[in-house]
N, C-alpha and C positions, 0 to 999 in steps of 0.2 A: 503494499500500499504506499502511496505517496500522496500526502495531503498538500494542497496548493492554495495559497491565499493571495488574491490580488488586492492592490491598493493604488491610489493615485488618480482615479478618475475624477470627473467633475465637469464643470462648465468652462468653456473657452470660446473666445471669438475666433472667427476665421483669420488665418495667418499667424495665430499664436502657437504656443507649444505646450505640451503635456508630457509628463513622464509616468509611465505605469510601472509598478513593480510587482513581482510574483515571488513569494517566499515558499520554498518547498521544505517538507519535513517527512522523514521515513524512519521506520524502526531499524531498517537494515541499510547498510551501505549499498548503493547501486548506481549505475550510470543510466542516464536517460537523456534523450533529446527533449528539449522544451520548445513550446510553440505558443504563439499568440493567434487567436482566432477572434472574430467578431460577428455579431448578429444584430442586424437592424430589424425594426418592426416589419413583419410580413415577409421577411426574407430568410434564406437559408444561412446557417452558420458558414463562414468563409474563412479561409487561411489568410493570415496577414504577414507573419514572419515566423521563422524558426531558427533554432541554433542547436547544433549538435553538442554532445557532451564535452568535446575538446574545446569548443568555442571557435574553432577555426573554420567550421563549415556553417554558413548562414544562407538562408534563402528568403526572398521577399516576394510578395505578390506585386503585380504590376502597379497596382494603386499605392503601395507603400514604398516601392523602391525610390530612393533619392530623397524621401521625406521622413521616413521611419528608420530607426536604428536599434537593433536588438544587441543586447550584451548579456553576459552572465558571469557570475563569480561563484564558482563552486565551493570555495572555502566559506562563503556566507550563504550558500544554498539559495542564491537570489538571481532572478533574471529581471532585466529592465527592458522597456520599450520606450525609447525617446521619439515622441511624435512632434514634428515640426511642420510649420506652414499648414496647419489644420484647415480642412475643408468641411463644408456642410455635410458632404457625403461620408465623412468619417464618424458621424454620430451613430453610435451603436453600443451595445454591451460587449465589452471586451473580456475574453476568456483566456486564462492560462491553462496549458495542457502539457502532459508528459507522456512521452513514448518510451517505455522501458524495453521494447522489443529490439529496436534498431538504433542504439544510442550513437552509432557512427554516422548517421545520415539524417537528413531532414525530410520527413514525409508530409505531403501537403493535404493528405486525406483526413477528414474529421474522424472517420471510424477507426483509424489505425492508432489513435491516441488513447491511452489507457486510463488516465486519470485527468480530472478537470477541477478547476477552481469554481467558485460560486459566480464569478463575473463582477465586473466593475462598469458603471455607466460612464460613458463619455458623450457629452452633448456639445456640439459646436454650433454657435449662433453667429449671425451676421451683425 
């Protein structure tokens, strides 16, 4: 089991920045890829960004690339998503997820992540 807790959501105006964090805890030491997903009202959950255990392998969605930056610090069991130049369409609930099956790579598929946080709301206004 991996417990995930997100923080850092809130309100922001277009063009501004927000930083999300995800803190993980587990009874046993294990390696896992971590990812950020988001779900807007009436839409399916979608991949935003992911980072493998090593931190050297990162993947971004087309909408996130160049504006969002993912990082992780395994010694602190924490992952971050720095979101810059926010747009109205970034409004969604953002979820942190962990993939314990393939810690060396980043999978974009919702179904392949094993554990999820409760989500944090990000609302962007003009």
